[in-house]
MIGU-101707 format. One record per residue: residue in three letters; x, y negated, z negated of N, C-alpha, C in turn. Coordinates in steps of 0.1 Angstrom, whole numbers, plus 2048, in hexadecimal, padded with zeros to 3 digits. Layout:
! MIGU-101707
ALAXYZXYZXYZ
...
This chain:
! MIGU-101707
MET80A80E80380180080280B7F27FF
THR8067EC80B80D7DD80B8097D57FF
THR8137CF7F68157C87ED8107BA7F1
ILE8057B07EC8027A47EE80A79A7E6
HIS81078F7EB8167857E48107787E2
GLY8107717D780A7637DB8017637D1
GLU7F77587D57EE7507C87E174F7CF
VAL7D67527CA7C774E7CC7C17477C4
ALA7BA73C7C97B37367BB7A873D7B9
ALA7A173A7AE7977417AA78873E7B1
GLY7817497B97777497C277B74A7D0
PHE78974D7D178E74D7DF79475D7DE
GLU78F7667D57967747D579477C7E3
PRO7857797E97857837F278C7827FC
VAL79277680079D77380A7A977E805
ARG7AC77E7FB7BC7887F87B37987FF
GLU7AA79C7F67A27A67FC7A37AA80A
ALA7A079F81279E7A38207A97A3827
PHE7B779A81E7C57988267C97A7821
ALA7C97AD8177CF7B98147C77C581D
ALA7BC7C38207B47CE8297BA7CB83A
ASN7C07BF8397C67BD8477D17CA848
PHE7D87CC83E7E27D383E7E27E183B
SER7D37E48337D37F38347C97F783E
GLN7C27F18437BA7F584F7B87ED85C
HIS7BF7E18607BE7DB86C7CD7D8870
GLY7D87E286D7E47E18747EE7D5872
ASP7EC7CA8677F67C48668047C9860
ILE80F7C286381A7C88608217BF858
GLY8207B285B8257A685481E79B856
ALA81778F84A80F78A84D80D77D842
ALA80977384480476A83B7F876283B
VAL7F175D8337E57548317E574A82B
CYS7E273E82B7DF7328267D272D827
VAL7CE72881E7C072181E7C0713814
TYR7BD70B8187BD6FC8137AF6FA80E
HIS7AC6F380479A6EE7FF79F6E47FC
HIS7996D88037996CA8007A56C87FB
GLY7B26CA8057BF6C48017C96CD7FA
ARG7C26D67F17CB6DE7EC7CB6ED7ED
PRO7D96F47EE7D77027F17CF70A7E7
VAL7C67147EB7BE71C7E37C072A7E7
VAL7C972E7F37CE73B7F47D97397FE
ASP7E27407F67F17417FD7F77507FB
LEU7F57588067F8766802802769810
TRP80977480D81177B81681678B813
GLY81B78F81B81D79D8188237A4825
GLY8277AF82382A7BB82B83B7B4832
VAL83D7B783F84C7B884184E7B284D
ALA8597A684C85C79D85785F7A4863
ASP8687AE86186F7B886A86C7C5869
ALA8667CC8758607D787286E7E0874
GLU8787DD87B8837E388088C7E8871
THR88F7DD8698967DC8628907DC851
GLY8847DC85287C7DB84587E7CE83C
ARG8827C58408847B783D8777B4835
PRO8757AF8298687AC82786479C82A
TRP85879B82C84E79082B85478681E
THR85677B81F85777481384F765815
ARG84F76080784875080884D74B815
ASP85B74B81886074282386574582F
THR85D75083085D75983F857751849
LEU85E74E85785874786185274D869
GLN84574C87084175687983B74C885
LEU83F75389183B74D89B82B74F89D
VAL8247448A28167438A58117418B2
TYR8197448BA81273F8C880B7378CB
SER7FF7368D17F872C8D77F07238CA
ALA7F27298BD7ED7238B07F87128AF
THR8007118B880C7068B88026FA8BD
LYS7FA6FF8C87F56F48D07EE6EB8C5
GLY7E66ED8BA7E26E78B17EB6DB8AA
ALA7F96DF8AC8036D88A38056D08AE
THR8066D28C18086C98C98006BB8CA
ALA7F36C38C97E76BB8CB7E56AF8C1
THR7EB6B28B57EB6AA8A97F36A08AE
ALA80069E8B08086968B480368D8C0
ALA7FC6938C97F76898D67EC67F8D0
HIS7E66868C77DA67F8BD7DD6738B4
MET7EB6748AF7F36698A47F965D8AF
LEU7F96638BA8016598C47F56508CA
ALA7EA6578CD7DC6518D07D96478C4
GLU7DC64A8B67D46468B17DC6398AD
ARG7E663A8B07F562D8AD7F16218BA
GLY7EA6258C27E761B8CF7F16208D9
ALA7FC6298D880662D8E27FF6328EF
LEU7F863C8EB7F36448F87E46418F9
ASP7DF6419057CD6419097CE64D90F
LEU7C46569077C166290D7B965F919
ASP7B065691C7A86539287B264E932
ALA7BF64B92F7C36449397CB651942
PRO7CF64D9517D665595A7E165D951
VAL7E46689517F066E94E7FC665956
ALA7FB66096480465C96B809650965
THR80164B95F80363D95481063C951
TYR81164B94681E64F94182965A945
TRP82365C95282A668958829663964
PRO83065B96E82C65B979830664983
GLU83766D98383967598E82D67F98E
PHE82868198281A68B97E80D68798A
ALA80E67899380667799C8036809A8
ALA80F6859AB81068C9B68066949BA
ASN8026989C37F86A39C97E96A19C3
GLY7E76959C57D96929BF7D76939B0
LYS7E068F9A87DE68E99B7DF682993
ALA7DE67699E7E26669997D666598F
ASP7CA66C98E7BF6679867B967097C
ILE7C467B9767BF68296F7C467D95D
PRO7BC67B9577BC6769497C1680942
VAL7C86799377D368292C7C868B928
ARG7BA6859257B468E9207B169D923
TRP7AF69B9317AF6A59397B96B1936
LEU7C66A89357CD6B89337CF6BC923
LEU7CB6B691A7C96BA90C7BE6C390C
SER7B46C19127A46C69127A56D391F
HIS7B16DA9277B16E49307A86DF93B
ARG7A76D594279F6D09497A86CD959
ALA7B46CE9567BB6C79657C06D196E
GLY7BA6DE96E7BF6E39797CB6EB97B
LEU7D46EA96F7E36E996E7E96F4966
ILE7E07009687E470C9647EF713965
ALA7F471597280071A97B806714981
LEU80F71998B81C71199381B71A99F
ASP81A7139AC81871F9B68277259B4
GLN8347209AE8407259B18417269A0
PRO83F73299784573398B85672F98C
ILE85872897F86472297D86E72A976
PRO87C72D975884736972883733964
LEU88273F95B87E73C94B88C733946
ASP89A73494A8A272B9428A071E944
GLU89B71895289770C95388A70894E
ALA87F71094E87470C94487A70A934
LEU88370D93088770E92288E700920
ALA8946FB92C89D6F092B8936E392E
TRP8866E793187B6DD9318786D593E
HIS8816CA9418816C394E87B6CB95B
PRO8846D395F8806DC96A8706E096A
MET8696E596185B6E795D8516DC961
THR85A6D495A84C6C295A84E6C2965
ALA85A6C196D8596B997C8516C2988
ALA8516D09838476DA98B83C6D898A
LEU8376D597B8286D29798236C597E
ALA8306BA97E82B6AF9868296B0994
ALA82F6BB99B82E6BB9AA8216C39AB
GLN81D6CB9A18166D59A58066CE9AA
CYS8006D69B37F26D39B77EA6DC9AC
PRO7DB6D59AB7D36D999C7CC6E69AA
LEU7C86F09A07C26FC9A77B36FC9A5
TRP7AF6EF99E7A36F19A179F6E199F
THR7966DB9A27926CD9A37946C5997
PRO79C6C099179F6BA9847916B597C
GLY78D6BA9727806B496B7746BE96D
THR7746C69767686CC9787656DB974
ALA7736DD96C76F6EE96877C6EB95D
HIS7796F29527886F3946788704948
GLY7997059457A07139467AA71393D
TYR7B071B9387B671992C7C771B930
HIS7CB7109307D970D9357E5712928
GLY7E371E92C7EC7269207FB72291D
ARG80272192681071D92781271292C
THR80B70F93580E6FD93C80B6F2931
TRP8006F592A7F96EA9238066E391B
GLY8126EB9148196E790D8246DD912
TRP8286E092082F6D69268286CE92B
LEU8186CD9328136C69338106B692B
VAL80C6BB91F8086B29128186B190A
GLY81E6B791082B6B59048346A790D
GLU8356AA91A8376A1924833690920
VAL82569191F81F68391C824681910
ILE82468A90582A6878F883867F8F7
ARG83F6858FF84D680902851676908
ARG84767091284A66691D843659910
VAL83C65E90A83365490283D64E8F4
SER8416588EF8496578E28576578E2
GLY85C65A8EE86B65A8EF8726678EA
ARG86A66F8E386E67A8DD8676878E2
THR8716928DE86969F8E785E6A38DA
PRO8546A98E28476AB8D684E6B48CC
GLY8586BE8CD85B6C28C18616BA8B5
HIS86A6B08B88706A78B486769B8AD
PHE85A6968B38516908B084B6988A6
PHE8466A48A48406AF89C8496AC88E
ALA8566AF89085D6B18878606A187C
GLU86269888486168B87E852683878
GLU84B68888283B68287A833687875
ILE83469787682B69F8718326A5868
ALA83C6B28698426B785F8456B2855
ALA84C6A88578596A184D84E69B843
PRO84469284583B68C83B834694832
LEU8326A483882B6AE8318326B5829
GLY83C6B582E8486C38298426D1831
LEU8426CE83D83C6DB8448486E3849
ASP8456F28468526FB84884B6FF856
PHE84D6F98648476FB87184F6F287B
PHE8526F988685D6F488E8596F889D
ILE8576EF8A48566F08B38646EE8B8
GLY86B6FA8BC8786F88BE87F6FA8B0
LEU8837098AD88970D8A189A7098A1
PRO89D7008968AB6FD8968B170D892
THR8BF70F8948C471C8958C6722885
ARG8C771787E8C87188718BE71F86A
GLU8AF71E8708A77258698A273286D
ARG8AA73687B8A67438808A6751878
HIS8AE74F86D8AF75C8658A075E85F
ARG89775685D88A75885388275A85F
VAL88275B86D87876087387576B872
SER86876F87386577C875868782882
ARG86578D88386679589285D79A896
MET8597988A384879A8A884B7AB8AA
SER83A7B28A783A7BF8AB82D7BE8B4
TYR82E7C68BE8227C78C881A7D58C9
GLN80D7D28C48097DF8C67FD7E48D3
ARG8057EC8DA7F67F08E77EC7F38E4
PRO7E27ED8ED7D57F38EA7D58028EB
ALA7C78078E57C48168E57C381B8F6
VAL7BB8108F97B58139077BB80990E
ASP7C380991A7C48019217BC7FF92C
LEU7B27F492D7A97F59387AE7F2944
THR7B77EE9467BC7EB9557C17F795E
THR7C38029547C980D95C7BC81895F
VAL7B18159567A381E95B79D81E965
PRO79582496E78F824978785816975
ALA77F80E98077A7FF97C769804978
GLU76681197C75781597B758817969
SER76381996476481F95576481694D
VAL76980795376A7FC94975E7F4944
PRO75B7F293C74B7EC9367497E393B
GLU73B7E193E7397D694A7397C6946
GLU7397C693673C7B992F7477B6931
VAL7537BD9357617B99377677B9942
ARG75F7BF94F7657BF95E7687B7967
GLU7637AA96276779F96677779B960
LEU77879C95678779994F78F7A3955
VAL78C7B39547957BA9557987BB962
ALA7937B896D7957B397E79E7A997E
ALA79D79E9767A77949737B5798972
TRP7B37A09657C07A69617C77AA96E
ARG7C27B49747C77BE9807CE7B698A
ASP7C87AB98B7CB79E99A7D4799995
PRO7E07999997EC78D9977EB781999
ASN7E377F9A57DD7719A77D476D9A2
SER7CD7729977C476C9927C676198A
PHE7BC7579857C174E9797C775196D
SER7C075E9687C376795B7D076895A
ASN7D776E9667E77709687EF769969
ARG7E875C9737F37549797F474996B
ALA7EB7479627EF73D9577F874294F
PHE7FA74F94D80975194381375794C
ALA81275795981F75696282774D967
VAL82774596282D73696683F735964
THR84274195F85074296085674D967
ASP86274C96B866759972873760968
PRO87076995E86577396185C76D958
ALA84F77295D84376D955842770945
GLU84777D94284778393685377992C
ILE84E77492085D76A91985A77290D
ASP86877690B86C77D8FC86E7738F3
PHE8637718E98617658E086B7698D4
ASP8707748D38797778C78877748CC
SER88A76D8D889776C8DA89D75C8D6
PRO8A875C8D58AA74F8CD8AB7448D7
GLU8AD7468E28AE73D8F089B7378EC
VAL8927408EF88373D8F08807348E1
GLN8867388D88827358CB8867268C6
ALA8927248CD8977178CA89570B8D4
ALA88D70E8E08897068EC87B7018E5
GLU8786F68EE8696EE8E78616F68F0
LEU8566FD8ED84C7028F583D6FF8EB
PRO8386F38EF82E6EB8E78226F28E9
SER8216FC8F08167048F38127118EA
SER8217168E88217238E182F7278DA
ASN8377218D483F7278CF8427208C1
GLY8387188BA8387138B183C7208A4
ILE84571C89B84972689084A721883
GLY84272487984472186D83C72C862
THR83872385682F73085182372C84E
ALA81673784D80B73584C808726845
HIS80E72583680C71882E80C70B834
ALA81570983E81A6FD84780D6FB84C
LEU80A7038538007038607F06FC858
ALA7EF70384D7E47028497E66F5840
ARG7EF6F083D7F36E38357F06D7842
MET7F66D784B7F46D18587E36CD859
TYR7DD6D985D7CD6D685F7C76CF851
ALA7CC6D68447C66CB8387C76BC838
ALA7D66BA83F7D86AC8427D46A684D
LEU7CC6AA8547C16A585E7B46A485E
ILE7B06A88507A56A884C7A16A283E
GLY7AD69D8397AB69982C7B969282A
GLU7BC68E81C7C768D8187D1699811
VAL7DB69C8137E66A580C7F269F807
ASP7F069A7F87FB6987F48006897F8
GLY7F76817FA7F66747FF7F6671811
VAL7F767D8177FB6798287EE67E82F
ARG7E96798347E067A83E7E367884D
LEU7E36818557E66808637E067586C
LEU7D167B86D7CA6748767C066B86D
ALA7B965F8727AE65786A7A365F86E
PRO79665F86478C665868787663874
GLU78565587B78065788678965D891
THR79565C89079D66289C79A67189B
LEU79B67488F79968488D78B68A897
ALA77E67D89477468689A7756838A8
ALA77C6788AC77C6798BA7856838C0
ALA7906878BA79A6918BF7926A08BD
THR7886A18B67836AF8B57746AE8BA
LYS76E6A88C37636A48CA7666AF8D5
GLU75C6B48D975B6C08E675F6BA8F3
GLN7656BD8F87696B99057676C4911
ALA7686D09107666DA91A75D6E9910
SER7536EB91974E6FB91274970291C
GLY74870D91D74371792674C72192B
LYS74872493775273193C75E72A940
ASP76C73093977972C93C780733945
GLN78072C95278773095E79473C95D
VAL79B7389507A474394C79F74D949
MET79D74E93879875693179075E936
LEU78575694177775F944771760939
ILE76E75B92C76575B92075F74A91F
PRO75774D91675273D91575C73990A
SER76272A90A769724901768716902
ARG76B7118F67657028F17766FB8F0
PHE77B6EF8F17816E98F177D6DA8EE
SER7846D38E17856C58DF7956BF8EA
THR7936B58E47A36AD8EC7B06B48E4
GLY7B46C08E67BE6C78E47BB6D48DA
TYR7AF6D28D27AD6E08CB7A36E78CF
MET7A36F38CB7977008D078E6FD8C4
LEU77F6FD8C87766FD8C076F70A8BE
SER76A70D8B17637198AF75A71E8B9
THR75C7278BA7527328C474C73F8BD
GLU7467488C373E7538BE74C75D8BF
THR75975C8CC7607648CC76E7618C4
ASN76D7548BE77674D8B67727438AA
PRO76C7508A076474689576C74288F
MET76B73588A77172E87C76572D871
THR76972686975D72685D75271D860
ASP75171486874670A86B74770787A
ARG73C70188273A6FE88F7446F4890
SER7476ED88574E6DF88975E6E1887
SER7606EE8827706F18837766F0890
PHE7866ED88D78C6EB89A79B6F1898
GLY7A36F58A17AF6FB89D7B26FF8AC
HIS7BB7108AA7C07158B27C47238B2
THR7C072D8B77C77398B97D473D8BE
GLY7D97468BC7E57498C27E37588C3
ARG7EE75C8CE7EE7688D77EC7748C9
GLY7E877D8CA7E57898C07DF7858B1
GLY7DA77D8B17D377A8A27D477189E
SER7E276689F7E675A8967DA751897
LEU7D474988F7CC73E88E7CE734882
GLY7CB7298897CB71B87F7C2715880
PHE7B870F8767AC70587A7AC6FB86F
ALA7A26F587079D6EA86578D6EC868
ASP7866EC85B7796E885B7766DE851
PRO7716D18587726C48557646C384A
ARG75A6CB84B74E6C78457506D1838
GLN7556DE8387596E28287686E2821
GLY76E6D782B77C6D58257856E1824
ILE7876EA82F78F6F682C7986F783A
ALA7A66F98387B06F78437B570483F
PHE7B870E84A7BC71E8487C6720856
SER7CD7268507D872F85B7DA73B855
TYR7DA7438617DD75385E7E975586B
ALA7F87598647FF75E86D80576B86C
MET80977187680D781876815784882
ASN81E79287F82779588582579F891
ASN8197A488E8147B38978097AB8A2
VAL80B7AA8AC8067A68B77F87B18B9
ILE7EE7B08B97E37B88BD7DB7B78C7
GLY7D37A98C57CF7A38D17C17AA8D5
GLY7B57A68DA7A97AF8DF79E7AC8D7
ALA7947B28DA7877B18D37897BB8C8
ASP7947C58C57937C98BA79A7C48AC
ASP7A37BC8B17A97B88A67A27AE89E
MET79C7AF8937957AB88A79C7A387E
ARG7A97A087D7B079D8777B078E86F
ALA7AE78A8797A977B875799776875
HIS79577E87978477D876782782869
THR78878A862785793858788783849
LEU79478184E79B774845790768843
VAL78B76385178275985277575B84C
GLU77076A84C76476C84476676A83A
ALA77177183277377082377376081F
VAL77A75982577974C82176B74681F
ARG76274782B75474382C74C74A81E
ARG74E75781C74975C81074D754801
SER75B7538027607497F775973D7F5
LEU7527367FF74F72880073D7287F9
THR73A7377FD72A7367F67287367E9
């Protein structure tokens, strides 16, 4: 039985129970969960092993890659610039990034980048990985790219490109890379153990990823045997030219080793944030209220930042999704504690979000990537938080 470490405030014991069950019943190897309520931590738990190969234990200061949950941190940086008047979200991207105007993109507003409506999910010619990690070759390619649908007419998850698109706007406006802006303006004031671009000195604390293969690989079974409700999605997975595949194949090679020192050290503001669950929950707590004297966004800025901008069928994920200007919003397939909640999921189960109505900030980080409809780990934790509030 996995030993669970950490603290839980009275009333939030169901979260500890659900967290323990994730190890005994749902496949967790190493993980952490943190919940803030009205600006103070009420759950801060961790357990398991940080490296399944060596048995290195998960400790309070273990850092974990959270994949696309990073997008919530990057979106926060953009909204801080907007609140300061340095960035107009409704201005054309080309106002700040002139090269972006190429190929019919002169009128795309910044807001459409953040809300996945720009049609720039992929590149006609993927970029060598080492060049993508160097930043400028990728942003140059995106500036030259023609949208894959008429911008503003649909939305589709810009799984990889979003980070370079939004990150380059942050860089042009602030004069700092998105990772440096986050470190100086968000992490430092709040004391967050979270990085977009990992310093070499911190690498020894990072957990190693594990990847669990699905019990049944639907892409290998006869098409007629695929359940009808997922046939469209499985067909897209089988088609290398589908948006569902192209959105995650913008580098050559398409598969990225997120355990590698080079990838962890680079700034990938869509997908390589590395930190503790406590740090991510604390950031969300400081978005909806004051945490130790720090609040990241004024209430009126937050209300505008979390207003729905896109909803309905996603052109990439092929399921219903909802986005505000940069944050994911709660849906039936991505439930948070309240319909007003906002945040972001990450590949394989990680999740960070805030619930302004109930004063909740939540984060779950883990090293066993499961994914798919069978992965209920984050869901059971969120449900346990919901029960704790009743």
